[in-house]
N, C-alpha and C positions, 0 to 999 in steps of 0.2 A: 539387614540392610545397614550394616555399620559404616559402609562407604557412602551412604546417602546418594546412591545412583538416581533415585527417584527425584531428588532435588537438583540434579545436575542441570536440567533445562532452565531452572530459575537462576541458579548461580551463574551460568554462562550468560544468560540474558541480562543479569545485573551488571556483568562486565561489559557487555555491548552498549548498554544504556547511555553511559556518558559520551560515547562516540557518536550518538545520534541526537543528543540533547534531550534525553528522557530520564525519568525517575527509574531507579533499579527495579521496582516492582511492576513497571509497565511494559517490560520486554521479556519475552521468553524465546529460548533457542530450541527449535524443533523442526522436524520434517524438512522439506525442500522448499525452495522459493516458489515453485509452481503450486505445490499443495497449499502453502500458506496464502498465496494470492487467491486461490479458489475459496479458501475458508473465509478470508476477510471480505471478499466480494459478496459471498453468500450472507454473511452477517450484516454488511452494510445494506444490501438490498432488503433484507428482512426488517431493518430499522426504518425503512422508508416505504411502507405499504401505500399503494395508490400511485406510486411513481414507477415508471416502467423503463427508464432508459439509463444506460451506462454511456458516458461520453469518454472516448479514448482516441488517441492519435493513431492513424493508420500506419505510421512509420515506427510505432513502438516496437519493443523487443518482440520477435515473432511468437514466442511461447506465451507471453502475456496476452496477445491477441486471441489465441485459441482458448485460453482460460477464460477471458472475459466473455467470449461468445458462449461457451458452455455454461458459465454461471448465469448468464441471462436466460438461456434456454431452460435451465433447471428451475429458475424462479417462476416461470409460467409463460404461456403462449403470447401474452401481451408484451413481455419484456424483450428488449433488443439492445444492441450496441450501436451507437451513432459513431461512425468512424470519421474523424476529422482528417482532411487532407493536409499535407505539409504546408505550413504557413497560414492555415485557416485559424481565425481568431477563436480561441478557446472560450473566452468570456461570452461571446455572442451565442454560443450553443447552450448556455446555462439558462434553463427556464423551469417552470413549475412541474414538468414531467421528469426532470433529471433526478434520479435517485443517487447516482454515484458518478463522480469525476475520478477516473483512474489515469494516473500519469506516471511516467518514469522521470525521476528528477533530473538525471543527466543522460543525454542521448549517447548510447553506446558506440555509435559510429562517429559522431562529430564532436562530442564533448560539450555541446550546447546544454545550458542549464536553465530550467524553468525557475520562475520566481515563486518559490514554495509558499511564502506568506501571502503574497498578492492573489495567487490563484485559489488558495484555500479560502481566503476572505470572500472572493467572488462566488465560489461554490456555496459557501455557507449563506451568503446573502440570498441565493436562489433556493435555499432550503435543502441543498444536496450535501451528501457526505463526500469525503475525499479519501482515496486510497493512493498512497505514494509507493512506488517501487524504488528502493534506495540501493539496489544491487550495484549500481555504478557510481555511487557517491559515498556510501557508508565506509568509513575508514580512509577515504581519500580527501574529503573536504569537511570543514566544520558544518555541522547540522544542528538545528534546534527544533525538533519536532514538537516539543511541548510549547515552546515560545511561539511557534507558527500556528498553534491550535489545530494541528491536523488530527484526523479521526483514527486512521489506521495507516501503518506502513509495514512493508515487508522488505527483506533484503537477504543477501546470501553471505555465507561465511567463507566462501572459497576464493573470492577475488581479493579485495583490498583489506579484508580482515585476516588474510593469509592462512585460512584453514585448509587449503588444498582440495584436491578432488574428493568429492563425497562428503565434504564438511556440511553440517546442518545449517539451516537458514534461521531467520528470526522473524518475529512478529512484534510490532508495537501496537497497542490499543490504548487510546486515550482513556483516562480513568472514568470518564462519564459513560463509556461504552462497555466497561468490564463487568458490571453487575447484571446486565441483561443479555449477555451473549450466550 
């Protein structure tokens, strides 16, 4: 392995890291956006035993909705997704049963952008973890996932990172979550 193909996922992740405001060792480039979302939702749900709900917006990217539903089903019969209607107050849905708040940072249809720092703080105040989908913001706008104290993020390499069709996606995991995943 003189070309170090095995390390390529880490080297490319380290190149993506400054684009999302992360340390190089906290990002890996691998798999697809969908697979990565499923993986981080599973990890986040496992880190919040006794909590049974994922909160997500109904108008989210359609694939993300299917994945959230399946991640909740896989976590157990008591788990489910609470789908928020357009315009419904996200903070009002956060309580002691929420394990994960899953949001897309930039709406793919309208360009509307969530307050990443504020919603992450609100979720943490309720004891929930946050998973951000950065597919429509990574490479297009300045991001600071470490500064916003987010738990997990996923994104694609084929849109604003200019990887083209079939390009791999990325995962960000906060350092606090890396040792026990």
